[in-house]
C-alpha positions in Angstrom: -36.0 12.1 27.6 -39.7 11.7 26.9 -41.8 12.9 24.0 -42.0 16.6 23.4 -45.0 18.3 25.0 -46.3 21.7 23.8 -47.6 24.4 26.1 -49.2 27.6 24.9 -49.4 30.7 27.1 -51.9 33.5 26.3 -51.4 36.9 28.0 -51.3 40.5 26.9 -49.1 41.5 29.8 -45.4 41.5 29.0 -44.2 41.1 32.6 -46.5 38.1 33.1 -45.3 36.6 29.9 -41.7 36.9 30.9 -42.3 35.4 34.4 -44.4 32.5 33.1 -41.9 31.7 30.3 -38.9 31.8 32.7 -40.6 29.7 35.4 -42.0 27.1 32.9 -38.5 26.6 31.4 -37.0 26.2 34.9 -39.8 23.8 35.9 -39.3 21.7 32.7 -35.5 21.5 33.5 -36.2 20.4 37.1 -38.8 17.8 36.2 -36.8 16.7 33.1 -39.6 17.3 30.7 -39.1 18.0 26.9 -41.1 21.2 26.6 -42.0 23.3 23.5 -43.4 26.7 24.7 -45.5 29.0 22.5 -46.2 32.5 23.8 -49.4 34.1 22.4 -51.1 37.5 22.6 -54.1 39.2 21.1 -57.5 37.6 21.0 -58.1 34.1 22.3 -59.7 33.2 19.0 -56.2 33.2 17.5 -54.9 30.5 20.0 -53.6 27.4 18.3 -54.3 24.5 20.7 -53.6 21.8 18.0 -51.2 19.3 19.6 -51.1 21.3 22.8 -50.9 19.5 26.1 -51.6 22.6 28.2 -53.0 26.0 27.7 -52.2 28.8 30.2 -54.5 31.7 29.9 -54.4 35.1 31.7 -57.9 36.0 32.8 -57.2 39.7 32.9 -59.2 41.7 30.4 -61.0 38.7 28.9 -64.3 39.8 27.3 -67.4 37.6 27.1 -66.6 36.7 23.5 -63.1 35.7 24.5 -64.5 33.3 27.1 -66.8 31.8 24.5 -63.7 31.3 22.3 -62.0 29.5 25.2 -65.0 27.3 25.7 -64.9 26.4 22.0 -61.2 25.5 22.3 -61.9 23.3 25.3 -64.7 21.5 23.4 -62.5 21.0 20.3 -59.4 19.8 22.2 -60.5 17.8 25.3 -57.0 16.4 25.7 -55.6 19.9 26.3 -55.6 21.1 29.9 -56.4 24.6 30.9 -54.6 26.7 33.6 -55.9 30.1 34.5 -53.6 33.0 35.6 -55.7 35.3 37.8 -55.2 38.2 40.3 -57.8 36.5 42.6 -60.7 34.2 42.5 -63.1 37.0 41.7 -61.3 38.0 38.5 -61.3 34.4 37.4 -64.9 33.5 38.3 -66.3 34.3 34.8 -63.8 31.9 33.2 -64.6 29.0 35.5 -67.4 28.0 33.1 -64.5 26.8 30.9 -63.7 24.3 33.7 -60.0 25.0 34.3 -57.8 22.3 35.6 -55.8 24.6 37.9 -55.4 28.3 39.0 -52.2 30.2 39.3 -52.5 33.4 41.4 -50.8 36.6 40.0 -48.2 37.8 40.3 -47.0 34.4 39.1 -44.5 32.6 41.3 -42.5 29.5 40.7 -44.2 27.7 43.6 -47.7 28.7 42.4 -46.9 27.5 38.9 -45.3 24.2 40.2 -48.4 23.4 42.2 -50.6 24.0 39.1 -48.3 21.7 37.0 -48.7 19.0 39.6 -52.5 19.2 39.3 -52.2 18.9 35.5 -49.8 15.9 35.6 -52.0 13.8 33.4 -51.7 16.3 30.5 -47.9 16.5 30.3 -46.7 13.2 31.8 -45.8 11.8 28.4 -43.0 14.4 28.3 -41.2 12.9 31.3 -37.7 11.6 30.9 -37.1 8.1 32.2 -34.2 5.9 33.1 -34.4 2.3 31.8 -31.7 0.3 33.5 -30.8 -3.3 34.3 -31.0 -4.3 38.0 -30.0 -7.9 38.8 -32.3 -10.1 36.7 -34.8 -7.4 35.7 -35.0 -3.9 34.3 -36.2 -0.9 36.2 -38.0 2.2 34.7 -37.6 5.3 36.8 -38.7 8.9 36.1 -35.6 11.1 36.1 -37.2 13.7 38.4 -37.5 11.1 41.2 -33.8 10.6 41.4 -32.2 12.5 44.3 -28.6 11.4 43.6 -26.6 8.4 42.4 -23.6 6.8 44.1 -20.9 4.7 42.5 -20.7 1.1 43.7 -17.8 -0.6 41.8 -19.2 -1.3 38.3 -22.7 -0.6 39.5 -24.5 2.4 40.9 -27.0 3.0 43.7 -29.9 5.2 42.9 -31.4 7.2 45.8 -35.0 8.3 45.5 -38.2 8.8 47.5 -38.9 5.1 47.4 -35.5 4.2 48.8 -32.2 3.0 47.4 -31.9 0.8 44.3 -28.8 -0.8 42.9 -28.5 -1.0 39.1 -26.0 -2.7 36.9 -24.6 0.4 35.4 -21.4 2.3 36.2 -21.8 5.8 37.4 -19.9 7.2 34.4 -22.3 5.5 32.0 -25.3 6.6 34.1 -24.1 10.2 34.1 -24.3 10.2 30.3 -28.1 9.5 30.5 -28.8 12.4 32.9 -29.5 15.9 31.7 -27.2 18.5 33.0 -28.7 20.5 34.6 -30.5 19.6 36.8 -27.9 16.8 37.5 -24.3 17.5 38.3 -21.3 15.4 39.2 -19.9 16.7 42.5 -17.1 14.2 43.1 -15.9 10.9 41.6 -18.6 8.8 43.4 -21.7 11.0 43.3 -24.0 12.7 40.8 -26.8 14.8 42.4 -30.0 16.5 41.3 -29.6 20.1 42.2 -33.2 20.3 43.4 -32.5 17.6 46.0 -29.8 19.7 47.7 -31.2 21.2 50.9 -28.2 23.3 51.7 -24.4 23.6 51.4 -22.3 23.5 54.5 -18.6 24.2 53.9 -17.5 21.6 51.3 -20.5 19.3 51.9 -24.0 19.0 50.5 -26.9 18.3 52.9 -29.4 16.4 50.8 -33.2 16.3 51.1 -32.9 12.9 52.9 -30.3 14.2 55.3 -27.4 12.4 53.5 -24.2 14.4 53.7 -22.1 14.3 50.5 -18.7 15.8 50.3 -17.8 17.9 47.2 -14.5 17.5 45.5 -12.3 20.5 46.3 -11.7 21.2 42.6 -15.5 21.1 41.9 -16.7 23.2 44.9 -16.9 26.5 43.1 -18.7 25.0 40.0 -21.2 23.3 42.3 -21.8 26.5 44.3 -22.3 28.5 41.0 -24.6 25.8 39.6 -26.8 25.8 42.7 -27.0 29.6 42.7 -28.2 29.7 39.1 -30.6 26.8 39.8 -32.1 28.5 42.8 -32.2 32.0 41.3 -34.3 30.7 38.4 -36.9 29.3 40.9 -36.6 31.4 44.0 -36.2 34.9 42.7 -39.9 35.4 42.4 -39.9 39.2 42.7 -39.0 41.7 40.1 
């Protein structure tokens, strides 16, 4: 995995804190980011942005002096990104003078948070996990989150990603040891898949995001179904 990145979340709303914490941990798992998460409450003046890659601040109830504190934090830590959590644009307008990098509408959803994280990529990219593998007469460096699935090819493996297929000089069993589980899961002797790349399950087969159909070993089907259910519940159960 990559270097540890630290996020700090400021909110005085318990429900918002729970949702943001759960969704950020699910996001970090999906993207394969080493994340340290600090949950803060009270006055923004108490925020510790030292060594922080991203600051997520709930705009609800912020007073003028709180906004001034945020401005001071932004000035003191220019390498720390700022994400606002807001009911709507009107409630966040006073905080825009702090020049936030992204806005997440409340109630917070996984998709809304994911979109904000994409806009703030430059602040947390050092936390990405990578594969560094031999491929013919060179080495390839691939972010883990870009890997849809890997297929065994004798003593080699074929990696399938958005940029197409790539054969590497690494057996699937050895490659599997380099992949965090979850989000990766062995579904049969010849395939390891990223759970986020599974479009749907049809009988004993997985329909992948690139339309590839991968059969699941009969003895692993229940495990795969349960893993997918947990994975999707953490990201898709956006109510409650």
